[in-house]
C-alpha positions in Angstrom: -29.9 8.3 -10.0 -29.0 5.6 -7.4 -26.9 6.6 -4.5 -24.6 3.9 -3.2 -24.3 3.7 0.6 -20.8 3.7 2.0 -19.8 3.2 5.6 -16.0 3.2 5.8 -16.0 0.9 8.9 -19.1 -1.1 8.0 -17.6 -3.5 5.5 -15.3 -5.5 7.8 -17.9 -8.3 8.2 -17.4 -9.0 4.5 -13.7 -9.5 4.9 -14.3 -11.8 7.9 -16.9 -13.9 5.9 -14.9 -14.1 2.7 -11.8 -15.4 4.4 -13.5 -17.3 7.2 -11.8 -15.4 9.9 -12.4 -16.2 13.6 -12.5 -12.6 14.7 -15.0 -9.9 15.6 -16.5 -8.3 12.5 -16.4 -4.9 14.1 -12.8 -4.4 15.3 -11.4 -1.3 17.0 -10.3 1.0 14.1 -9.9 4.7 14.2 -9.1 7.2 11.5 -6.3 9.5 12.6 -4.9 12.7 11.1 -1.5 14.4 11.4 -0.9 17.9 10.2 2.4 18.5 8.4 4.5 21.6 8.6 3.2 23.0 5.3 -0.4 22.6 6.4 -1.2 19.4 4.5 -2.7 16.5 6.5 -1.7 12.8 6.5 -4.4 10.3 7.3 -4.0 6.8 8.7 -6.0 3.9 10.1 -5.1 2.9 13.7 -6.0 -0.8 14.3 -6.4 -2.0 17.8 -5.5 -0.5 21.1 -1.9 0.3 22.2 1.4 0.9 20.4 1.2 -0.3 16.8 3.3 -3.4 16.1 3.9 -2.4 12.5 3.4 0.5 10.0 1.8 -0.5 6.7 2.2 1.5 3.4 0.1 0.7 0.3 0.9 0.9 -3.4 0.2 3.6 -5.9 -3.5 4.1 -6.6 -4.4 2.3 -3.4 -5.1 3.4 0.2 -4.8 2.2 3.7 -7.8 -0.1 3.4 -5.8 -2.5 1.1 -4.5 -4.0 4.4 -7.9 -4.6 6.0 -8.0 -8.4 5.8 -4.3 -8.6 6.8 -5.0 -6.5 9.9 -8.1 -8.5 10.8 -6.2 -11.8 10.5 -3.3 -10.5 12.6 -5.4 -9.0 15.4 -2.6 -6.9 16.7 -2.3 -3.1 16.9 -1.2 -1.7 13.5 -1.0 1.6 11.7 -1.9 1.7 8.0 -1.1 5.1 6.4 -2.7 6.8 3.4 0.3 8.0 1.3 0.2 11.7 0.2 -2.3 12.2 -2.6 -4.1 8.9 -1.8 -7.1 8.0 0.4 -7.8 10.7 2.9 -4.4 12.3 2.9 -4.0 15.8 1.3 -3.1 16.2 -2.3 0.1 18.2 -3.2 -0.5 21.5 -5.0 2.5 20.7 -7.3 1.3 17.2 -8.0 4.8 15.8 -7.3 5.0 12.6 -5.3 8.6 11.6 -5.2 9.4 8.8 -2.7 11.9 10.9 -0.7 9.4 13.6 0.1 6.7 11.0 0.8 9.2 9.2 3.2 9.6 12.5 5.1 5.8 12.8 5.4 5.5 9.2 6.6 8.3 9.8 9.2 6.2 12.6 10.6 3.2 10.3 10.9 5.2 7.6 12.6 6.7 10.1 15.0 3.2 11.2 16.0 1.2 8.0 16.0 3.7 5.1 16.2 6.9 6.4 17.7 8.1 3.0 19.1 7.3 1.0 16.0 10.3 -0.4 14.1 8.7 -2.8 11.6 7.7 -1.1 8.3 5.9 -2.9 5.5 5.7 -1.3 2.1 4.0 -2.6 -1.0 5.1 -1.3 -4.5 5.1 2.6 -4.3 4.9 2.2 -0.5 7.9 -0.2 -0.6 10.0 2.4 -2.5 8.8 5.0 0.0 9.8 2.8 2.9 13.2 2.2 1.3 13.6 6.0 1.3 12.4 6.1 4.8 15.0 3.6 6.0 17.7 5.7 4.2 16.6 9.1 5.5 15.2 8.1 8.9 17.1 4.9 9.8 16.1 5.1 13.5 12.5 4.4 12.5 13.1 1.2 10.7 14.6 -1.9 12.3 12.9 -4.4 9.9 11.9 -3.4 6.4 9.5 -5.6 4.4 9.3 -4.9 0.7 6.2 -6.3 -0.9 6.7 -7.2 -4.6 9.1 -4.3 -5.3 12.8 -3.9 -5.7 15.0 -1.2 -7.1 15.0 -3.3 -10.3 11.4 -2.2 -11.1 11.0 -0.8 -14.7 8.0 0.7 -16.6 7.9 -2.6 -18.6 7.6 -4.8 -15.5 4.7 -2.7 -14.1 2.9 -1.9 -17.4 -0.1 -4.0 -16.4 -0.3 -2.0 -13.1 0.1 1.4 -14.6 -2.3 0.7 -17.5 -5.0 0.3 -14.8 -3.9 3.1 -12.6 -3.5 5.6 -15.5 -6.8 4.7 -17.1 -10.0 6.8 -16.9 -10.5 9.0 -13.9 -14.3 9.1 -14.1 -17.0 6.5 -14.8 -20.7 6.9 -15.5 -21.7 4.2 -13.0 -20.3 2.0 -10.3 -20.9 -1.0 -12.5 -18.6 0.5 -15.2 -15.9 1.1 -12.6 -16.3 -2.4 -11.2 -16.1 -4.0 -14.6 -12.9 -2.3 -15.5 -11.4 -3.2 -12.1 -12.3 -6.9 -12.6 -10.7 -6.9 -16.0 -7.4 -5.7 -14.6 -7.3 -7.8 -11.4 -7.8 -11.4 -12.4 -6.3 -12.7 -9.2 -8.9 -11.0 -6.9 -12.4 -11.9 -6.0 -15.2 -9.7 -7.2 -16.4 -9.0 -3.6 -12.9 -7.9 -2.6 -12.7 -5.6 -5.6 -16.1 -4.1 -4.9 -14.9 -3.2 -1.3 -11.7 -1.8 -2.7 -13.6 0.5 -5.0 -15.9 1.7 -2.3 -12.8 2.6 -0.2 -10.9 4.1 -3.1 -13.5 6.0 -5.2 -16.3 8.4 -4.5 -19.7 9.0 -6.0 -20.3 12.5 -7.4 -23.5 14.5 -7.2 -24.5 13.5 -10.7 -24.2 9.8 -9.8 -20.9 9.2 -11.6 -17.8 7.9 -9.9 -14.2 9.0 -9.8 -11.0 7.7 -8.1 -9.8 9.3 -4.9 -6.1 9.4 -5.7 -4.4 12.4 -7.2 -3.9 12.2 -10.9 -4.0 15.9 -11.9 -0.4 15.8 -13.3 0.7 13.1 -15.6 3.7 11.4 -14.3 6.7 10.8 -16.6 6.6 7.1 -17.3 5.5 5.4 -14.2 4.8 7.0 -10.8 5.6 3.8 -9.1 9.3 4.5 -9.8 9.2 8.3 -9.6 12.1 9.5 -7.4 15.4 11.3 -7.7 18.1 10.0 -9.9 19.5 8.1 -6.9 20.8 4.6 -7.4 18.4 2.7 -5.2 20.3 -0.5 -5.4 23.2 1.2 -3.7 20.7 2.2 -0.9 20.1 -1.5 -0.4 23.9 -1.8 0.3 23.7 0.9 2.9 20.7 -0.2 4.9 21.4 -1.2 8.5 18.0 -2.7 9.0 16.8 -6.3 8.6 15.5 -6.7 5.0 12.6 -9.0 3.9 11.2 -9.3 0.3 7.7 -10.8 -0.2 7.3 -11.6 -3.9 4.0 -12.4 -5.6 4.3 -15.8 -7.3 2.5 -14.7 -10.5 3.6 -11.1 -10.5 5.9 -9.8 -13.3 7.1 -6.9 -11.2 9.9 -8.7 -9.4 11.8 -11.2 -11.4 14.6 -13.8 -10.7 17.3 -11.3 -11.7 16.0 -8.8 -9.1 16.1 -11.5 -6.4 19.6 -12.5 -7.4 20.8 -8.9 -7.2 19.1 -8.4 -3.9 20.9 -11.5 -2.5 24.2 -10.4 -4.0 24.0 -7.1 -2.2 22.3 -8.4 1.0 23.1 -12.1 1.5 21.2 -11.9 4.8 18.0 -10.8 3.1 14.9 -13.0 3.6 12.9 -13.8 0.5 9.4 -15.2 0.5 7.3 -16.2 -2.6 3.6 -16.2 -2.1 1.9 -18.7 -4.5 -1.1 -17.4 -6.4 -0.4 -13.8 -5.6 0.0 -11.0 -8.1 1.5 -7.6 -7.4 -0.9 -6.8 -4.5 0.1 -9.7 -2.3 -1.9 -8.3 0.6 -5.1 -8.3 -1.5 -4.6 -11.5 -3.4 -3.4 -13.7 -0.5 -4.0 -11.7 2.7 -3.9 -14.7 5.0 -0.4 -15.7 3.7 0.7 -12.1 4.1 -0.6 -12.1 7.6 1.2 -15.3 8.4 4.5 -13.9 7.2 4.1 -10.7 9.2 3.1 -12.8 12.3 6.4 -14.6 12.0 8.3 -11.3 11.9 6.3 -9.9 14.9 
């Protein structure tokens, strides 16, 4: 049996080399932990020194490291949070991960680690969570960036995503896990996918591999849209914050009708389309994502 070495903070030089970044390959990054009222813990990566300029929330089945290249390219203090049941954050005993309860957990983390930050960036499930955050904790969100997600998301639109996320939990070898990941992520480089697996899966004692995120309970339909019966389009109407949508140019998750509805409800919303990006814009086109965030900062 071959053990695969993993150093959580030892892979940044690969991000730097792959995207030809003019930055130090060993940035200042710390893993922080916040204990919630029920005893669960929320984990986050604090990039840089000083008050974070933005809070970053990943999508379903991902973790805070999905933002690594974006953070390296930006070079400003940031806070990337592991959502509940993902990365190094605690799993819920009941297996329920509705966006409203996750938004409350995120609010606790922001209050503890980034109390002055008002720019929240959420991709997919993280975007719906940030939408709930802006509704339930409006003082924490002055600018909301939704990355390839709107309330118009449906199970059909995200089928390719959920087919991957809801696939096998365990794999006999790292190569088996990598091969399936490559098949489902045609817009990403193999080196990027390999790093992503190392951050998002773990090797067991028998040499096999399993994903880190919680899948103990089957979600009804698609956990990317699990929430209350709330009309989330009406939440868009009620938001007082500045609203930005970043859409992946080759992603099926946000369509033209979604953009039209967003503009109808929020004529002041800013919409960016990132060419060549699928659903995970920050993974497929991280430099373009960083440039957009730099403009907002």
